[in-house]
Each structure stands twice: as C-alpha cells, then as structure tokens.
DRENPAMI-270660 format. One line per field, with one value per residue (C-alpha): residue in one letter; residue number from 1; y, x, z. Coordinates in steps of 0.5 Angstrom, whole numbers, plus 500, padded with zeros to 3 digits. Example, Ala and Ser with C-alpha at 12.3 -4.5 7.8 and 13.67 -1.06 7.14 Angstrom:
REM residues 2
aa A,S
i 1,2
y 491,498
x 525,527
z 516,514
This chain:
REM residues 877
aa X,X,X,X,X,X,X,X,X,X,X,X,X,X,X,X,X,X,X,X,X,X,X,X,X,X,X,X,X,X,X,X,X,X,X,X,X,X,X,X,X,X,X,X,X,X,X,X,X,X,X,X,X,X,X,X,X,X,X,X,X,X,X,X,X,X,X,X,X,X,X,X,X,X,X,X,X,X,X,X,X,X,X,X,X,X,X,X,X,X,X,X,X,X,X,X,X,X,X,X,X,X,X,X,X,X,X,X,X,X,X,X,X,X,X,X,X,X,X,X,X,X,X,X,X,X,X,X,X,X,X,X,X,X,X,X,X,X,X,X,X,X,X,X,X,X,X,X,X,X,X,X,X,X,X,X,X,X,X,X,X,X,X,X,X,X,X,X,X,X,X,X,X,X,X,X,X,X,X,X,X,X,X,X,X,X,X,X,X,X,X,X,X,X,X,X,X,X,X,X,X,X,X,X,X,X,X,X,X,X,X,X,X,X,X,X,X,X,X,X,X,X,X,X,X,X,X,X,X,X,X,X,X,X,X,X,X,X,X,X,X,X,X,X,X,X,X,X,X,X,X,X,X,X,X,X,X,X,X,X,X,X,X,X,X,X,X,X,X,X,X,X,X,X,X,X,X,X,X,X,X,X,X,X,X,X,X,X,X,X,X,X,X,X,X,X,X,X,X,X,X,X,X,X,X,X,X,X,X,X,X,X,X,X,X,X,X,X,X,X,X,X,X,X,X,X,X,X,X,X,X,X,X,X,X,X,X,X,X,X,X,X,X,X,X,X,X,X,X,X,X,X,X,X,X,X,X,X,X,X,X,X,X,X,X,X,X,X,X,X,X,X,X,X,X,X,X,X,X,X,X,X,X,X,X,X,X,X,X,X,X,X,X,X,X,X,X,X,X,X,X,X,X,X,X,X,X,X,X,X,X,X,X,X,X,X,X,X,X,X,X,X,X,X,X,X,X,X,X,X,X,X,X,X,X,X,X,X,X,X,X,X,X,X,X,X,X,X,X,X,X,X,X,X,X,X,X,X,X,X,X,X,X,X,X,X,X,X,X,X,X,X,X,X,X,X,X,X,X,X,X,X,X,X,X,X,X,X,X,X,X,X,X,X,X,X,X,X,X,X,X,X,X,X,X,X,X,X,X,X,X,X,X,X,X,X,X,X,X,X,X,X,X,X,X,X,X,X,X,X,X,X,X,X,X,X,X,X,X,X,X,X,X,X,X,X,X,X,X,X,X,X,X,X,X,X,X,X,X,X,X,X,X,X,X,X,X,X,X,X,X,X,X,X,X,X,X,X,X,X,X,X,X,X,X,X,X,X,X,X,X,X,X,X,X,X,X,X,X,X,X,X,X,X,X,X,X,X,X,X,X,X,X,X,X,X,X,X,X,X,X,X,X,X,X,X,X,X,X,X,X,X,X,X,X,X,X,X,X,X,X,X,X,X,X,X,X,X,X,X,X,X,X,X,X,X,X,X,X,X,X,X,X,X,X,X,X,X,X,X,X,X,X,X,X,X,X,X,X,X,X,X,X,X,X,X,X,X,X,X,X,X,X,X,X,X,X,X,X,X,X,X,X,X,X,X,X,X,X,X,X,X,X,X,X,X,X,X,X,X,X,X,X,X,X,X,X,X,X,X,X,X,X,X,X,X,X,X,X,X,X,X,X,X,X,X,X,X,X,X,X,X,X,X,X,X,X,X,X,X,X,X,X,X,X,X,X,X,X,X,X,X,X,X,X,X,X,X,X,X,X,X,X,X,X,X,X,X,X,X,X,X,X,X,X,X,X,X,X,X,X,X,X,X,X,X,X,X,X,X,X,X,X,X,X,X,X,X,X,X,X,X,X,X,X,X,X,X,X,X,X,X,X,X,X,X,X,X,X,X,X,X,X,X,X,X,X,X,X,X,X,X,X,X,X,X,X,X,X,X,X,X,X,X,X,X,X,X,X,X,X,X,X,X,X,X,X
i 1,2,3,4,5,6,7,8,9,10,11,12,13,14,15,16,17,18,19,20,21,22,23,24,25,26,27,28,29,30,31,32,33,34,35,36,37,38,39,40,41,42,43,44,45,46,47,48,49,50,51,52,53,54,55,56,57,58,59,60,61,62,63,64,65,66,67,68,69,70,71,72,73,74,75,76,77,78,79,80,81,82,83,84,85,86,87,88,89,90,91,92,93,94,95,96,97,98,99,100,101,102,103,104,105,106,107,108,109,110,111,112,113,114,115,116,117,118,119,120,121,122,123,124,125,126,127,128,129,130,131,132,133,134,135,136,137,138,139,140,141,142,143,144,145,146,147,148,149,150,151,152,153,154,155,156,157,158,159,160,161,162,163,164,165,166,167,168,169,170,171,172,173,174,175,176,177,178,179,180,181,182,183,184,185,186,187,188,189,190,191,192,193,194,195,196,197,198,199,200,201,202,203,204,205,206,207,208,209,210,211,212,213,214,215,216,217,218,219,220,221,222,223,224,225,226,227,228,229,230,231,232,233,234,235,236,237,238,239,240,241,242,243,244,245,246,247,248,249,250,251,252,253,254,255,256,257,258,259,260,261,262,263,264,265,266,267,268,269,270,271,272,273,274,275,276,277,278,279,280,281,282,283,284,285,286,287,288,289,290,291,292,293,294,295,296,297,298,299,300,301,302,303,304,305,306,307,308,309,310,311,312,313,314,315,316,317,318,319,320,321,322,323,324,325,326,327,328,329,330,331,332,333,334,335,336,337,338,339,340,341,342,343,344,345,346,347,348,349,350,351,352,353,354,355,356,357,358,359,360,361,362,363,364,365,366,367,368,369,370,371,372,373,374,375,376,377,378,379,380,381,382,383,384,385,386,387,388,389,390,391,392,393,394,395,396,397,398,399,400,401,402,403,404,405,406,407,408,409,410,411,412,413,414,415,416,417,418,419,420,421,422,423,424,425,426,427,428,429,430,431,432,433,434,435,436,437,438,439,440,441,442,443,444,445,446,447,448,449,450,451,452,453,454,455,456,457,458,459,460,461,462,463,464,465,466,467,468,469,470,471,472,473,474,475,476,477,478,479,480,481,482,483,484,485,486,487,488,489,490,491,492,493,494,495,496,497,498,499,500,501,502,503,504,505,506,507,508,509,510,511,512,513,514,515,516,517,518,519,520,521,522,523,524,525,526,527,528,529,530,531,532,533,534,535,536,537,538,539,540,541,542,543,544,545,546,547,548,549,550,551,552,553,554,555,556,557,558,559,560,561,562,563,564,565,566,567,568,569,570,571,572,573,574,575,576,577,578,579,580,581,582,583,584,585,586,587,588,589,590,591,592,593,594,595,596,597,598,599,600,601,602,603,604,605,606,607,608,609,610,611,612,613,614,615,616,617,618,619,620,621,622,623,624,625,626,627,628,629,630,631,632,633,634,635,636,637,638,639,640,641,642,643,644,645,646,647,648,649,650,651,652,653,654,655,656,657,658,659,660,661,662,663,664,665,666,667,668,669,670,671,672,673,674,675,676,677,678,679,680,681,682,683,684,685,686,687,688,689,690,691,692,693,694,695,696,697,698,699,700,701,702,703,704,705,706,707,708,709,710,711,712,713,714,715,716,717,718,719,720,721,722,723,724,725,726,727,728,729,730,731,732,733,734,735,736,737,738,739,740,741,742,743,744,745,746,747,748,749,750,751,752,753,754,755,756,757,758,759,760,761,762,763,764,765,766,767,768,769,770,771,772,773,774,775,776,777,778,779,780,781,782,783,784,785,786,787,788,789,790,791,792,793,794,795,796,797,798,799,800,801,802,803,804,805,806,807,808,809,810,811,812,813,814,815,816,817,818,819,820,821,822,823,824,825,826,827,828,829,830,831,832,833,834,835,836,837,838,839,840,841,842,843,844,845,846,847,848,849,850,851,852,853,854,855,856,857,858,859,860,861,862,863,864,865,866,867,868,869,870,871,872,873,874,875,876,877
y 559,557,551,549,548,545,539,543,544,542,542,548,550,557,562,566,570,573,579,583,589,594,591,594,587,584,584,584,585,584,589,593,591,584,584,582,577,573,574,570,565,563,562,558,554,552,551,556,558,562,568,573,579,582,587,590,595,597,596,598,598,599,594,589,591,589,582,580,582,578,572,571,570,564,562,564,568,574,577,584,584,587,584,589,590,591,595,589,585,586,586,588,582,581,580,578,582,579,584,583,586,591,595,596,597,603,604,606,604,603,599,605,609,604,604,611,611,605,609,615,621,617,618,612,612,611,604,601,596,590,593,599,598,601,606,601,595,588,589,596,594,589,594,599,594,592,600,600,595,591,584,582,576,576,570,571,570,566,565,562,566,573,578,572,572,566,569,575,574,569,564,569,574,568,565,572,573,566,569,575,575,580,576,569,572,575,570,565,562,561,561,557,552,548,546,541,539,541,542,549,553,555,550,548,543,549,554,549,549,556,558,552,552,559,555,557,553,552,555,556,562,563,570,571,576,575,571,565,564,564,557,554,553,548,548,549,547,549,546,551,552,559,564,569,572,568,562,562,565,559,554,557,557,549,548,540,539,544,545,540,540,536,536,531,530,522,519,511,510,510,516,519,525,528,526,529,529,528,530,531,536,536,537,538,540,536,536,535,532,532,525,527,530,533,536,537,543,546,546,540,539,542,536,533,526,526,527,522,517,518,517,510,508,510,506,500,500,496,499,493,489,494,500,505,509,504,506,514,513,509,514,519,517,517,524,526,523,523,518,517,520,519,520,519,518,520,515,514,507,505,505,512,509,513,510,513,509,511,509,510,510,503,500,497,501,501,502,505,506,510,511,504,499,494,489,485,490,490,497,496,492,494,501,504,499,497,503,504,507,509,513,517,513,507,508,509,504,498,493,486,484,490,486,482,488,491,485,485,492,491,485,483,485,480,474,474,469,464,466,464,457,456,458,453,448,449,447,441,439,441,436,431,431,431,425,421,423,420,414,414,411,405,400,402,403,396,393,397,394,387,387,389,384,378,381,381,374,371,374,371,364,364,364,359,354,354,354,362,363,358,360,367,366,368,375,376,375,380,385,384,384,391,394,391,395,401,401,400,406,410,409,410,417,419,417,421,427,426,426,432,436,434,436,443,444,443,444,452,452,446,449,456,454,454,461,463,466,466,472,468,462,461,455,451,452,450,443,443,444,439,434,438,436,429,431,435,429,425,430,430,423,423,428,423,417,422,422,415,414,418,414,407,410,412,405,401,406,403,396,397,399,393,389,393,391,384,384,387,382,377,381,377,370,374,375,368,365,370,368,361,362,366,360,355,359,360,352,351,356,361,367,371,372,378,376,384,383,378,382,388,383,381,388,389,383,385,393,391,386,391,396,392,390,398,399,393,397,404,400,399,406,408,408,411,417,418,418,423,427,426,428,434,436,435,440,445,445,446,452,455,454,457,463,463,463,468,473,471,473,480,481,479,484,489,488,488,496,497,496,498,495,488,484,476,471,464,459,457,461,464,459,464,465,457,456,462,459,452,454,457,451,446,451,447,441,442,440,443,449,445,439,444,447,440,438,445,444,437,439,445,445,441,437,434,432,428,425,422,421,415,418,425,422,418,425,429,428,425,425,422,421,428,431,426,428,436,435,431,435,441,437,442,448,445,442,449,454,456,457,464,466,470,476,480,487,488,495,496,488,489,488,494,493,494,501,508,510,515,511,506,511,514,507,505,511,511,504,505,511,508,502,501,497,502,507,511,513,516,518,522,526,522,527,524,522,524,530,536,534,527,530,534,530,523,524,530,528,521,524,529,523,519,523,523,516,515,519,522,524,527,530,534,540,540,546,542,537,542,547,543,538,543,540,540,541,543,543,548,546,549,546,551,551,544,545,543,548,547,552,549,551,549,551,557,560,566,564,558,561,565,559,556,562,563,556,552,558,562,567,573,576,570,567,574,574,567,569,575,571,566,571,573,566,565,567,562,556
x 491,490,486,492,496,491,496,502,508,506,510,507,509,513,515,521,520,514,512,506,503,507,513,514,516,509,504,496,490,485,480,484,479,480,487,488,483,485,492,491,486,492,497,491,490,498,498,503,502,508,509,515,513,519,518,524,527,520,515,508,505,498,498,502,497,491,494,496,489,486,491,490,483,485,490,496,502,505,511,514,520,524,529,534,540,546,552,557,560,560,552,550,547,540,538,532,531,525,523,519,513,517,518,511,509,504,503,510,514,521,522,521,525,531,530,531,537,540,538,541,541,536,529,524,524,531,531,524,526,530,537,537,543,543,549,551,555,553,556,554,547,547,550,545,539,542,542,535,535,529,529,530,534,536,536,540,536,538,545,548,545,547,546,546,551,555,556,558,563,569,571,576,570,565,570,571,564,563,568,564,559,554,554,553,548,544,544,539,538,540,535,535,541,541,549,551,558,562,569,569,564,561,557,554,560,565,561,560,567,568,563,563,558,556,552,545,538,537,530,525,521,516,520,513,512,504,499,499,506,505,507,510,517,520,517,520,516,518,516,513,508,505,505,510,517,521,518,520,527,528,526,531,536,535,534,536,530,525,526,525,523,517,511,512,504,504,507,509,507,500,499,494,490,486,483,476,473,465,465,470,475,476,469,468,475,479,487,490,497,502,504,511,514,508,510,505,508,505,507,506,499,497,494,499,499,491,491,497,493,486,490,493,486,482,488,487,495,496,500,505,507,512,509,510,504,499,493,495,494,488,485,487,483,477,478,479,473,468,462,460,465,468,474,474,481,482,487,490,493,499,495,492,485,482,479,475,476,471,471,466,469,469,467,471,473,470,473,469,471,467,462,461,463,468,467,474,479,485,487,494,495,490,489,496,501,504,504,508,507,511,508,512,518,516,523,527,523,528,527,525,522,523,526,520,516,520,520,513,512,516,514,508,503,507,505,498,497,501,499,492,494,497,491,487,492,492,485,486,491,486,481,486,488,481,479,486,484,478,481,487,483,480,484,481,474,475,477,471,466,469,469,461,460,464,460,453,455,457,451,446,449,445,439,441,442,434,432,430,434,430,423,425,428,421,421,429,428,423,427,433,429,426,433,436,430,431,438,436,432,437,442,437,436,443,444,438,441,448,444,440,447,450,445,444,451,453,446,447,454,453,447,450,456,451,450,458,458,465,468,473,470,462,462,467,463,457,460,463,456,453,458,457,449,451,453,447,443,446,445,438,438,441,435,430,433,433,425,425,429,424,418,422,424,416,414,420,417,410,413,417,410,407,412,411,404,406,410,404,400,405,405,399,403,410,406,404,411,414,408,410,418,417,413,418,424,420,419,427,429,432,427,433,433,430,427,427,435,435,433,437,443,442,441,448,451,448,450,457,458,456,461,466,465,465,471,475,473,476,482,484,483,487,494,491,488,495,498,493,495,503,501,498,503,508,504,504,511,512,508,512,518,515,513,520,523,519,521,528,527,524,530,535,532,532,539,542,540,544,551,551,544,542,537,539,533,533,528,524,530,527,528,527,519,519,521,516,510,512,512,505,502,505,504,502,506,512,516,523,525,531,527,523,530,533,527,527,535,533,526,525,517,512,510,517,516,509,513,518,513,516,523,520,516,522,526,521,523,521,514,513,505,504,508,504,497,499,501,495,490,493,495,491,494,501,501,499,503,509,515,517,523,529,531,537,539,546,549,556,557,555,548,544,542,549,550,548,540,542,546,540,535,539,540,533,530,535,533,526,526,530,525,523,516,513,509,507,511,508,512,510,517,522,527,527,533,537,542,541,547,544,538,541,547,543,535,534,538,535,528,530,532,527,520,518,517,515,510,512,507,511,509,515,518,525,525,530,525,520,525,531,527,523,517,511,506,506,500,501,496,493,488,484,477,476,477,483,485,490,493,496,501,508,514,514,507,509,504,507,514,512,509,515,519,514,513,520,525,522,519,522,527,530,531,534,538,541,542,546,550,552,554,559,561,562,570,571,568
z 490,483,481,477,484,488,488,489,484,477,470,466,459,459,453,455,448,447,443,442,438,441,438,431,428,430,425,427,423,427,431,436,442,440,441,448,448,442,444,451,447,443,449,452,446,446,454,455,463,464,459,458,454,451,446,442,446,449,454,454,461,459,454,459,464,460,458,465,467,462,462,470,469,465,470,466,469,465,467,464,460,454,449,450,444,449,446,446,440,433,432,439,444,444,452,455,461,466,471,478,480,484,477,477,484,486,479,477,471,473,466,462,466,465,458,458,461,457,451,453,448,443,442,442,434,434,438,439,433,433,431,436,440,448,450,455,455,458,464,465,463,469,474,472,473,480,481,482,487,484,482,475,471,464,459,452,446,440,443,437,431,429,435,440,446,443,436,438,444,443,448,452,453,455,460,463,464,467,473,473,480,477,470,474,479,473,468,468,461,454,449,443,444,438,437,442,440,433,432,428,432,438,441,448,450,449,452,458,459,458,464,468,474,471,465,466,464,457,455,449,447,441,438,435,430,430,434,430,431,439,441,435,437,441,448,455,462,469,475,479,485,485,480,482,480,485,483,476,478,483,478,473,478,480,472,473,477,475,467,462,455,456,461,467,468,468,474,474,481,485,489,494,491,497,503,505,512,514,521,527,528,520,518,511,509,504,503,497,496,491,487,490,497,502,508,514,519,525,532,537,538,531,528,523,526,526,519,518,522,518,512,515,518,511,507,512,513,519,525,525,531,534,533,539,543,539,544,543,535,535,540,535,529,534,536,529,526,531,532,525,522,515,511,503,500,492,489,483,481,477,471,472,474,479,486,492,498,504,511,517,524,526,520,514,508,501,495,489,482,477,482,483,489,488,493,494,491,495,497,498,492,487,488,492,491,498,502,508,514,520,526,531,534,530,527,533,537,535,540,541,535,531,525,524,524,519,514,515,513,507,504,508,502,497,501,501,496,500,507,504,502,509,513,508,509,517,517,513,518,524,520,520,527,529,525,528,535,535,532,537,543,539,543,549,546,544,550,554,549,550,557,557,552,556,563,559,556,563,567,561,562,569,565,560,566,567,560,560,553,549,552,551,544,540,544,544,536,535,539,535,529,531,533,526,522,526,524,517,517,520,515,510,513,513,506,504,508,504,497,499,501,495,490,494,494,487,483,482,480,475,472,472,467,461,462,459,453,449,446,442,439,440,436,440,446,443,442,449,452,448,452,458,458,459,466,467,465,470,475,474,474,481,483,480,484,490,489,488,495,499,496,498,505,506,504,508,514,513,513,519,522,520,524,530,530,529,535,539,537,541,547,551,549,551,558,559,557,563,568,567,567,573,576,574,577,584,584,582,588,583,584,585,577,574,568,566,566,560,554,557,557,550,548,551,547,541,541,544,538,533,536,536,528,527,531,528,521,524,527,519,518,523,520,514,518,521,514,512,518,516,509,511,516,510,505,511,512,505,504,510,507,500,504,507,500,498,503,502,495,496,502,497,492,497,499,492,493,499,501,508,511,509,512,513,514,518,517,523,527,532,538,543,541,540,547,550,546,548,556,555,552,557,563,570,567,572,566,566,561,560,557,552,550,549,544,541,539,536,533,528,530,533,527,527,534,532,527,532,537,541,541,543,549,551,552,555,562,568,567,560,561,563,557,552,556,554,548,545,549,545,538,533,536,536,529,526,530,526,529,527,522,525,522,523,520,519,518,516,517,525,527,528,535,537,534,537,537,532,527,527,526,520,517,517,514,509,508,508,503,498,497,490,491,496,492,498,504,510,516,522,524,520,523,530,532,526,526,521,517,516,514,509,506,506,507,503,497,497,497,491,487,488,489,482,483,490,494,501,506,512,518,521,525,521,516,512,509,506,504,502,500,495,497,492,497,504,509,515,521,526,532,536,539,537,530,525,520,514,510,503,498,495,497,492,495,499,504,506,506,511,515,515,517,523,525,524,524,530,526,521,527,529,522,520,526,524,517,520,524,519,514,520,520,513,513,518,513
C-alpha cells in the first residue's frame, strides 16, 4: 500500500490530458536520457498524482513504460491513453481514450493494434498529429473498443473549442448520443467546460438538458506542448484510495462525491489518525484511520470489537449507565492489551493541532502535544470534540433508564463546568449541615449542664452548712485560678495555630503574584505592584507579630509555672486546714462528708457554668447556622436548575434537526427513582410506601422537605419520631441527593418504547449519526436490528452526506456499510494463534474488495451466483 493511502481514500490532483515527447506537437530540448526524470519531476512539482498520457493519435509503449516506472517510484500513477481525432462532425472530434492495464498485459500492445484499425488504410505519418482523423465515426469507434473486451473509458477534450464535442455536434445529435447506451456507458468526462449558461451558443446548461442523467464529470488537463506547461491549467482532484484504473473510473462515475476543483485536505472536525499497540494480541501493530468512514470487517471473533474497545478505553469514553455486556467489554480490553499493555492514539483537534494519547492498562491516560506531557488537557473536549460510543447491543438495549443514558452521551461533556460547581456546592451544603447538626441539640445540652450544675450546688450546700466553703476558700480559689490560667494558655495556642495556618496557606500565592510580567503594559503593572507591596508589607507585619506572640506565649507559660510553684507552697497549709476540718466534722457528727468531694463539686459547677455560657452563645448562632444551610440549599437547587436548562437547551438544538424523533425533559421528574432512593434510605423504618409517595407528590426533593419540616413531620405517618430519626441521621446524604430529571424519547409523536424493536433501532441510529456536535462516532455493529433497506435508504445515505465533517468508525458484518457507504478506510480483521492481524485499505483497494467478497458475501462463487439470480429477476423489478 502506498504511503499516500495510509489513511485510506484521499483527494489527489489528476491531469487527464498530458502529452509527451512522443507527440509531434510536444517540444523538448533537453538531454534525451533526462526526459523521463524531468517529466516526472514536473508532475511531482505540480502535485499531480494521477496522469493520463494522451498523445495525438499515437501511443509509444516504451516511453510510457519508462515514465510509468519512474512515476511509480514517486507515488504517481500514470495511465495509458490516446487523443483520438474521431471522424465525426465538421472538423473531427478530439476524444481522450483511457485504457486499463489489460491493454498492455503480458507484454502485448493492444492500444497500438487498435490505432491501426482506427486508421485503417493510413500510415502513421498521415495521422500521428493533431489534425489526423480516424476512418471511424464516434459510435463506430466505441464499438471497436468494446470489441477488444478490455476496459476503457473516454473523455471529450476541450469540448467547447473547435474539434470539441459540443462545438462539432448540434443539440439533436447530442440528445441522440445521450440515449445511446454505449455512449453513456463509455463517456465519463468533459474536459475544459467554461461556458455555463448563454443564450446563443452551446453551454453547460443546454448540454445538461440534452444529455440528462448521461451528463458526465467535468475534468481538466494540461494539454501540454512542453514540460513547462504541465499543470499550468485549472486543476481537477479525484478522491481515490488505490492506484488502479478501476479506482479512477469509479471516481469519475461518482463524480458528485469524488471529483472536485479543489483538494479537500482539511477537515473541520477533530478525528483519530491512528492507534498503536504495545503488548497484547496487537503488539507492535498500528491501525490508521480515515477522517471519514472507517469499517472494520471480519468474521465473528476476529477482533473487531477488541479494536473498538481499545479505542474507547484509550480516549476514556465512558460506557454509559445502560451499556450492554459491560463485564465482557471490560474483559475485552484486558485481553487485547495484556498485563502492562499500552495503546497510543494519534489524534488531530479541530484546529489541526496533533496530539498523542497514551494509556497503560489499569492506569490513567496521558495527553502529549509536541512530545510534551499536557496535564489536565481534556481528551473529550480539547483533543477529540465529544466522541460518542455505542458498543454491541447498546442501541438496541432500550430498557429502563436508556433515555437518561442517551442524553448523557449526547450532552454530558458540555455539563462539566456546571457539574463541577454542583459538586462544590454539595460540599458547602454538607459543611453547613454538619455545623447545624452540632447545634441542633443545644437545648438538650443546656438542660444537661444545668442539671449537673444544680446537682453539684445542692450537694455543695451540705459543706456550706458546716463552714467548709469558708475554710476551703483559699484552696478552691487557687484551683479556680489555675483552671483559668490553663484556659488562657489553650486559647493562645489555638490563636497561634490559626495564625500559622493563615501564613502557610497564603504566603506563596501572595508573593508569587510579583513574578507576573505583562506583555502589553509593563508601566501599568509596575505602578500596580507598588501599591500591592503595601499588602505584602502588611503580611510581613503579621509574620513579625506572630513571632512576638510566640515570645509572649513563652513568657506567659513561665508565669503560669510561677503560679504553680506558689500554689505548691501552700500545700502544707491546705493539709493543715484539711486535718482541722476533718476533726471539726467528726466532733459535729458529720464525718460522712468527704472533703475530697468539695473541690470536685466546685470544679463541676465552674465547668457547667462555662459550658452554659458557651451554649448560650451558640444558641444565638443556631438561627444563623440554619439560615446558612437554607441559603446553601437554595444555591444548590439553582445550580441543579441551571444544569437542567443547559441540558434542555442542547436538546432543543438537537430536536430542531429532527422532525421524527425528539427528546423531552422534565426537571426532577423521575419520581420512580425518587421513591426507590427514599425507600433505601429509610430501610428498616417500617414506614409505609404510601407515606413516602405522599411526600414525594408534595415535595420535589429532600431540601424542600427540610424547609417545611414541621408539616413534613406531621404527615410522616404513625411514627413521626422514627421518620425524624432516619431523616436527620441521613441529613447530609438526603439534602445533596439530586432527584433525576426525566427524559422521554418520542418517535413520530409516540413514545419510543412503544414502537417495535426495529423501529426503535432505526430511529435511534439515524438520530445518533446525524448529531452535529460529535466529531467521532464509534459504533460496534450499527446494523444490529436494522433491515437492509433501512441501512441503505436511511443510514448509508446519511453517512455519505455527513462523513466529510464527522469521523465514523464502525465494526460491521453488513457489506452495505463499506460498499454503498464508499468507505474511505477498511480494516479486515483476523484472529488466530493468539494474534490479531489486520489488512487495511480503502474500498478502491483490490485486496480489500476481495476481503469484502470473501467475508461479507460468502466468497466469489456465492457473490457471482447472487449476481446471476438478480439479473434473472431484473425484468420483474
């Protein structure tokens, strides 16, 4: 396979009217042995890849053979031909006859033999020049050519000029030719059409009217009289995938799709160029793709799905929630790559930038541009714009939840930013809920500490009755002072930690701003950063104050140590007081009072008092915390609503392009999923389903329930306390769970699920293929559940229409897709002895044509037999 066709069919410049030194009209003054080289170099310079050698009434086999061999080395394809002056019209008609390789097979020269017949009774000197005329009319010439049973076609040269077809024949004759089957079958081109629509003369519009559907392709040729004139005229480009006569002939027959005045070398869409494998069953192999239609063919088990799954895996395209045979597809990737296996996908974005995406099995993909790793670059947005993938049975698997999965595949990539904001807001809601939950039982805590304080004070009164508090006043005072000092040190430590955290979090980012260099206005930024230095100075002041704080804290710790020593100095005094008190209590009959309890009770009272103060302050914050939570919930709901509007806007754009199939969306409309989730969160509560259903009918989500809690609790069934317990135990999960939007696919105004399987599959595949946003469409066996008529009438015609702006990569068993779809690249797959082998080429490639017949048509015999039967049936149709 030529390097030029590595990616399948491509647009190449063709020159249909070349002359050489063998022509008497051609001038060449260079060295004889340099002619072939100079000629081919000129073709290469003008980027002419397909050339027809058409000397006037002459064919020089030796010269052509030398030129063809030299040209082939430069990946240029030359075809033998002749410019025949046919004996018709007033001045003869210059007709370019293009011959297949059959005319020169086995070393023979049937072209020269034909010329002898065409100029019967004349010697070469009489006709090997521009004005020499054959002995045959146009139709007689065509009949003689057909008599050789070798393939050929004709192109009429400079049709509007003297000796051109249009100039030599009137409208009646042209209309007559248009009805002649031999003429229609043989004529594939008009060269040098210039006059499009004029009143008083022959022009394109009139000839098209005379010939009707027989009007052929319009092509160009140099008609060169020297090497310097090669490629100087207007160009013609053919879309071909192999250097064969048949490929050129087919391109001319399909001229609406395969002939152009310009090269279509740039594609508006991003696309995959190739995938390479390291390890596994495809070790060291590379598969090249066309930017247009690619078809992987082969018997079942030949490895087609392995390649598609490897592509999907490398590009990190998700399966989708409703993908069929998920385990099989995952295992297929592992089987294909093998342990430590690696794939490398070469791709081009919409702007022509080339990338490599590399992925090792069980690791994350990496994106490279110009050989450098590009962390954070999105594969499915920046590199390949929104590729879409459907594995085997995915399109026909239209069960529960399929609508949501389809919408996700169509528009999910566009929701990245809003969904990132949603996740951030969910965290804010969870944090707010955490803070509120901590404060939600403040009243209970206050009651608990008040009870502890009351109990301690009551028990302490017993000691006061005997004057213990007065005698222990000094000791308890010291202990209260000690508690206060320790609390001060603890608060200072928290303050220092907070300062350290602020400095560590902000120092680098604040200082790094100064490294910025403006490309537009250095003066402005110099002035800006002079003011910014005040911020940095303030930050440095904070760091200095932090250092001072550490010094002061150390001094305070020393001071607290002094207090501890002072307290110890009174230990003997405290012990004496204790002995005296014990004796007095004994004398009063109150020896049951334990003096050790007194300081403990005093401590409990102090602690409870402090906690009550704290809880009083927090109680004042409770309403503020609840407001924060309600605000966070409202913002989360707004983001959910914005996400829905974004989805709806995308669906509206999609729906505008389709009259038959539409997708409707309802915000938070999936009550079935809502109920299922609620039941799972309240599992074990024994609350009835009817209770949940009643709440769901009234409240669109759990956030709305929280906002109207008292009413919700009152309507929560016979055990509201149980409902409350479950609700608040799972509060964060419930508040951040998004009730799914509901999607309905309608086909011809009826819900898709109510149509037959075949209708569903047909509607969906047409819908998927016609999307304008998905640059790459990968489908494994798109023909599943479709009949051949649907494939050709709808699917194939749609693919042909849009494949120049969308890359299709299909694995298929249906010959209609590569053949009638005119596939730019075909990969024939075989798997044997643990190795997957690939034969690649376009639909023009004879090798791939044979593969299609053998694999998809049951072999040549079966193909020919069907062809024979269809010919018998022809009168019936």
